[in-house]
N, C-alpha and C positions, 0 to 999 in steps of 0.2 A: 513454466515448464505445463504442458499439457501431461495427462494421465489417463487412463483407463478408465479407471473406478474410485471415485469416493463418495463419502454420504452427503456431503456435498457439491454441489457446480463449482466454489472458490472459495478457497485457503488461504490464509497469511499472512505473513510472520512481518518481525520488523528487528531489524539492528542498529546499534548506533554503537559507531568507535570505540575505544577505551582509551584509544591510541590519543582520539584527540578530546575526548572526555571525561576527564580523570574519574571526577566525581561522579559515585553511581546515581546520585538527585539529578544532577545534570541530564543525564543519557535516557534515564526515566522519564522524565518532565517531555523531551524533546519524542518519546518513545510512543507519549500518551496519548500528544498534539498529531504525530501522524497514522495512528491508531482513530483518532476521533473522524481528520481531517477526510482519511478510507471509507471509516464506517457512512458517514453520511454522502458518498458519496457514489460511493459502492454498488448503490441500484442498476440501473443501466446497464453497467457489465455483467451484475449478477442475472439478468433478465435475460437478455442477447444466450449465454453461458442455460440458461436453465432450459430454453425454449430451440437449443441447436442438440439438448443432448449429453454434452461437452462438459471435461471438465480442466480445472487451473488451480493451479501452486504457485501463489505469488510470496518473491519475497524483498520487502522494503531496507535498502541499506541506505541510512542517511551520511551524505558527501560533507555534507555544509562544514566550515570552518569555525562560523559559533552560532550561540543563540540564535535561532529562527524565529520572527512573531510567526503566528499560529493562523496568520490572514497571508503569510507569506505560500509558506508549509500548504495550505488548502487549498493557493491557485494553482501551485505545483498541483502537486496533487488531481484535481482536474484533469489539468492540459495530460497527464499520463493515461488520468484514464480515460478519457477520449479517442489520448491516440490510440491505446489498446483495441477502441472497441472499431474502432476505422478499419484494422488487423485481421483478417481475414482467418476467423477457431478452425 
């Protein structure tokens, strides 16, 4: 969601459905994996937004049926962020 003004050019949130993952430990573990994959790969998108003076709020919803390895989540995050870079902000 693009927005007019924020204190930083990029904000994000992560959610994992309770319906799929009943145990809070599993939900928290998946959220940590998604946040870490985002943190390590956000720099190009953040730089693009900083240079264009646009702001963006992102919401990541984990829709997988099972607990994925970090490498799978990171690969998907890289693909998603590269796709967002190609879209004109």
